[in-house]
C-alpha positions in Angstrom: 0.3 -9.4 15.7 -1.4 -6.5 17.5 -4.1 -7.8 19.9 -6.7 -5.6 18.2 -6.3 -7.7 15.1 -7.8 -10.6 17.0 -11.0 -8.7 17.0 -11.2 -8.8 13.2 -13.4 -11.6 11.7 -10.5 -13.0 9.7 -6.7 -12.8 10.0 -5.0 -10.4 7.5 -3.6 -12.6 4.7 0.1 -12.3 3.8 -0.9 -10.9 0.4 -3.8 -8.4 0.0 -5.6 -7.0 -3.0 -5.3 -3.3 -3.8 -8.3 -1.8 -5.6 -6.9 1.5 -6.9 -6.7 0.3 -10.5 -10.4 -0.7 -10.5 -11.2 3.0 -10.8 -9.3 3.3 -14.2 -8.6 6.9 -15.1 -5.5 8.6 -16.6 -3.0 6.6 -14.5 -4.4 3.1 -15.1 -6.4 3.4 -18.3 -9.9 2.0 -19.0 -11.0 -0.8 -16.7 -14.0 -3.1 -17.3 -16.1 -3.4 -14.1 -17.1 -7.0 -14.8 -13.4 -7.9 -15.0 -12.7 -6.0 -11.8 -15.4 -8.0 -10.0 -14.1 -11.2 -11.4 -10.7 -10.2 -10.0 -12.2 -9.7 -6.5 -13.8 -13.1 -6.6 -10.5 -14.7 -7.8 -8.6 -13.1 -4.9 -11.1 -14.4 -2.4 -10.9 -17.9 -3.9 -7.1 -17.7 -3.6 -7.3 -17.0 0.1 -6.9 -13.3 0.2 -8.8 -11.8 3.1 -8.0 -8.0 2.8 -9.1 -5.7 0.0 -7.7 -2.2 0.2 -9.4 0.8 -1.3 -9.9 4.6 -0.7 -12.4 7.3 -1.6 -9.6 9.1 -3.5 -9.4 6.2 -6.0 -11.6 7.5 -8.7 -13.6 9.8 -6.4 -15.3 6.9 -4.7 -15.5 4.6 -7.8 -13.1 2.0 -6.5 -15.1 1.7 -3.2 -18.3 1.3 -5.2 -16.9 -1.4 -7.4 -15.5 -3.2 -4.3 -19.0 -2.9 -2.7 -20.7 -4.4 -5.8 -18.0 -7.1 -6.1 -18.6 -8.3 -2.5 -22.4 -8.7 -2.8 -23.0 -12.2 -1.3 -19.3 -12.4 -0.3 -19.0 -9.9 2.5 -18.4 -12.4 5.2 -15.3 -13.8 3.4 -13.2 -10.6 3.5 -11.9 -7.6 5.3 -12.4 -4.2 3.8 -9.8 -1.5 4.3 -10.4 2.0 3.3 -9.1 5.5 4.2 -9.8 9.1 5.1 -7.8 12.2 4.2 -7.8 15.9 3.4 -10.9 18.0 4.2 -12.7 14.9 5.5 -10.4 15.1 8.6 -11.2 18.7 9.6 -13.6 17.8 12.4 -15.3 14.9 14.2 -18.4 15.6 12.1 -16.5 15.4 8.9 -14.7 12.2 9.9 -18.1 10.7 10.8 -19.6 11.8 7.5 -16.7 10.5 5.5 -17.1 7.1 7.2 -20.8 7.0 6.4 -20.1 7.9 2.8 -17.6 5.0 2.5 -20.1 2.6 4.2 -22.7 3.6 1.7 -20.4 3.1 -1.3 -19.1 -0.2 0.0 -22.7 -1.4 0.8 -21.7 -2.6 4.2 -22.4 -1.9 7.9 -18.8 -1.8 9.0 -15.3 -1.0 7.8 -12.8 -3.6 9.0 -9.7 -1.4 8.8 -10.2 2.4 8.7 -7.0 4.3 7.9 -5.6 7.9 7.7 -4.5 8.2 4.1 -2.2 11.2 4.3 -1.6 13.4 7.3 -1.1 17.1 6.4 1.1 19.4 8.4 -1.9 21.4 9.6 -4.0 18.4 10.5 -4.8 18.0 14.2 -3.8 14.4 14.9 -5.4 14.2 18.3 -8.8 15.3 17.0 -8.7 12.9 14.1 -7.6 10.0 16.4 -10.5 10.7 18.8 -13.0 10.9 16.0 -11.9 7.6 14.5 -11.7 5.8 17.8 -15.3 7.0 18.5 -16.3 5.3 15.3 -14.5 2.1 16.4 -16.2 2.2 19.8 -19.6 2.6 18.0 -18.9 -0.5 15.9 -18.8 1.4 12.6 -15.1 0.5 12.4 -13.4 -2.6 13.8 -9.7 -1.6 13.6 -7.7 1.5 12.8 -4.5 2.2 10.9 -2.5 4.9 9.3 -0.7 5.3 6.0 2.5 7.1 5.2 3.4 7.8 8.9 7.0 8.4 9.8 8.6 8.4 13.3 7.3 11.9 14.3 3.7 11.1 13.3 3.9 7.7 15.0 5.2 9.3 18.2 2.2 11.7 18.2 -0.1 8.8 17.6 1.3 6.8 20.5 0.6 9.6 23.0 -3.1 9.8 22.3 -4.4 6.5 21.0 -4.9 2.8 21.6 -5.0 -0.2 19.5 -4.0 1.1 16.0 -2.7 -2.0 14.2 -1.1 -1.1 10.8 1.0 1.5 9.0 0.7 1.3 5.2 3.7 2.5 3.2 5.3 2.2 -0.2 7.9 -0.5 0.2 9.7 -2.6 -2.4 13.2 -3.5 -3.6 13.5 -0.1 -5.4 12.0 1.8 -2.5 13.5 0.9 0.9 13.2 4.2 2.7 11.1 2.7 5.5 14.1 0.7 6.6 16.0 3.9 7.8 13.6 4.5 10.8 10.0 3.7 10.1 10.2 -0.1 10.6 11.5 0.4 14.1 9.1 3.2 14.9 6.1 1.1 13.7 7.2 -1.9 15.8 7.4 0.4 18.9 3.8 1.3 18.2 2.9 -2.4 17.8 1.9 -1.8 14.2 2.4 -4.1 11.3 3.5 -2.7 7.9 1.2 -3.0 4.9 3.3 -2.6 1.8 1.8 -0.8 -1.2 3.3 -0.6 -4.7 5.3 -3.8 -4.1 6.3 -3.9 -7.8 6.9 -0.2 -8.0 4.0 0.3 -10.5 5.4 -2.3 -12.8 9.1 -1.5 -12.8 9.8 -4.8 -10.9 8.0 -6.9 -13.5 10.8 -6.3 -15.9 8.4 -4.8 -18.4 10.4 -1.6 -18.8 14.0 -1.5 -19.7 14.5 2.3 -19.9 13.0 5.4 -18.3 11.6 6.5 -21.7 9.3 3.4 -21.8 7.5 4.2 -18.5 4.1 5.6 -19.0 3.2 9.2 -18.0 1.9 9.2 -14.4 4.1 6.2 -13.4 7.2 8.2 -14.1 6.5 11.0 -11.6 8.2 9.4 -8.6 11.6 10.5 -7.3 13.2 7.7 -9.3 12.7 9.9 -12.3 13.8 13.5 -13.1 11.6 16.4 -12.2 10.9 17.3 -15.8 8.6 14.4 -16.2 4.9 15.3 -16.7 3.1 15.2 -13.4 6.3 15.3 -11.3 5.9 17.2 -8.0 9.5 17.0 -6.7 12.5 19.1 -7.5 15.1 16.4 -7.8 17.2 15.1 -10.7 16.0 11.6 -10.1 17.9 8.4 -10.2 17.0 7.0 -13.6 20.3 5.5 -14.5 20.8 3.9 -11.1 17.2 2.7 -11.0 17.4 0.8 -14.2 20.9 -0.6 -13.4 19.4 -1.8 -10.1 16.5 -3.5 -12.0 19.1 -5.3 -14.2 20.8 -6.6 -11.1 17.5 -7.9 -9.7 16.6 -9.4 -13.0 19.9 -11.3 -13.1 19.3 -12.7 -9.6 15.8 -13.8 -10.5 17.1 -15.5 -13.7 19.7 -17.4 -11.7 16.8 -18.7 -9.5 14.7 -19.6 -12.5 11.9 -17.4 -11.1 10.0 -14.4 -12.6 11.4 -11.1 -11.3 8.0 -10.0 -9.9 7.7 -13.2 -7.9 11.1 -12.7 -6.4 10.3 -9.0 -5.6 7.1 -9.9 -3.8 8.7 -12.8 -1.9 11.6 -10.6 -0.8 9.0 -8.3 0.9 7.4 -11.2 2.7 10.7 -11.9 4.3 11.2 -8.3 5.6 11.1 -7.2 9.2 7.7 -5.9 10.3 5.8 -6.7 7.2 2.2 -7.8 7.9 0.9 -8.0 4.4 1.9 -7.0 0.8 -0.8 -5.2 -1.2 -0.6 -6.0 -4.9 -2.7 -4.4 -7.6 -4.5 -6.7 -10.1 -6.9 -6.0 -12.9 -7.7 -9.6 -13.9 -8.0 -13.1 -12.3 -4.8 -14.0 -14.3 -2.9 -11.2 -12.5 -4.2 -12.5 -9.1 -2.9 -16.0 -9.9 0.5 -14.6 -11.0 0.9 -12.6 -7.8 -0.2 -15.4 -5.6 2.8 -17.6 -6.7 5.0 -15.4 -4.5 3.3 -16.4 -1.3 4.9 -19.9 -1.5 8.3 -18.8 -2.8 10.9 -19.0 0.0 14.2 -17.2 -0.5 17.3 -18.4 1.3 19.7 -16.2 3.3 22.2 -15.8 0.5 19.5 -14.8 -2.0 18.1 -12.2 0.4 21.6 -10.8 1.0 22.2 -10.6 -2.7 19.0 -8.7 -3.3 19.8 -6.3 -0.5 23.3 -5.7 -1.9 21.9 -5.2 -5.4 19.6 -2.5 -4.2 21.6 -0.8 -1.4 23.0 1.8 -3.7 19.6 3.0 -4.8 18.4 2.9 -1.2 21.2 5.2 -0.1 20.8 7.5 -3.1 17.1 8.1 -2.5 17.6 8.4 1.2 15.2 8.2 4.2 12.4 10.4 2.8 9.7 7.9 2.5 7.5 10.1 0.3 7.6 8.5 -3.2 6.6 11.7 -4.9 7.7 14.8 -3.0 11.2 15.9 -2.2 10.0 17.5 1.0 8.2 14.7 2.8 4.6 14.9 3.7 5.4 12.3 6.3 5.8 14.4 9.5 
């Protein structure tokens, strides 16, 4: 644990709640705000301490819903949000973006303030200095990054102090971080926060063929570049992806456990992982995901899951950008 984490009012829980889906929209479909707030309360009651959101989720809507959901409960949780794009152009824009998030979240502090995506033209030193100024002023308690590879982390380490987390896509179907990012994060004393731990539903077993995956969720590099919304230029790994899912399903069935629980539990056993961020749209989904926190996998099961997914890991390679063939992780 990074010493800076000790300055947070609560430890980061092994499982955290991701609030992207609360914004609804084309990717997630309609979402009732009352149900979203009930989901937040269920997560708190289950012992989750970290709620992760971002201004980019529904143009601020997710932050607003989290803010309304935490009325009367703010002291029970840690709020993580992010900054990216034009909001990182100057110290003034970083400060303004922080204030906008504070207003939407209805709070006087952000517990974990993260760089969402770092662009090739972004000046990391200036962004770091602006965010550390916010931390020193008490607007922010701790700092983190998202989607940082070894080069970005090396740049961060030369100009910064006390950054505690690196948030990345990590799951049984997406193990790119294992090539170099896990080690680089550890060298920077940063824990890994895992997003998309169920690969947007693929690891629930709900889909048995690429044609069943909804538009928007099929734009990753698992799928061919002719899919609507795809930004990459690769042929994808559809056949291998679903063969890998079948192998994971078989292992889960032998254990007598739901595949989603096994997938989440596998992540909790991985090197460098600080917390696994799951998305939930109802209290029932919170309860279902929380089962994984108590599921212990023995060495032979972990080895079997690694073996079952190694082929896909090698085929997709070390580029940890889920969506772009040329990584935005610099």
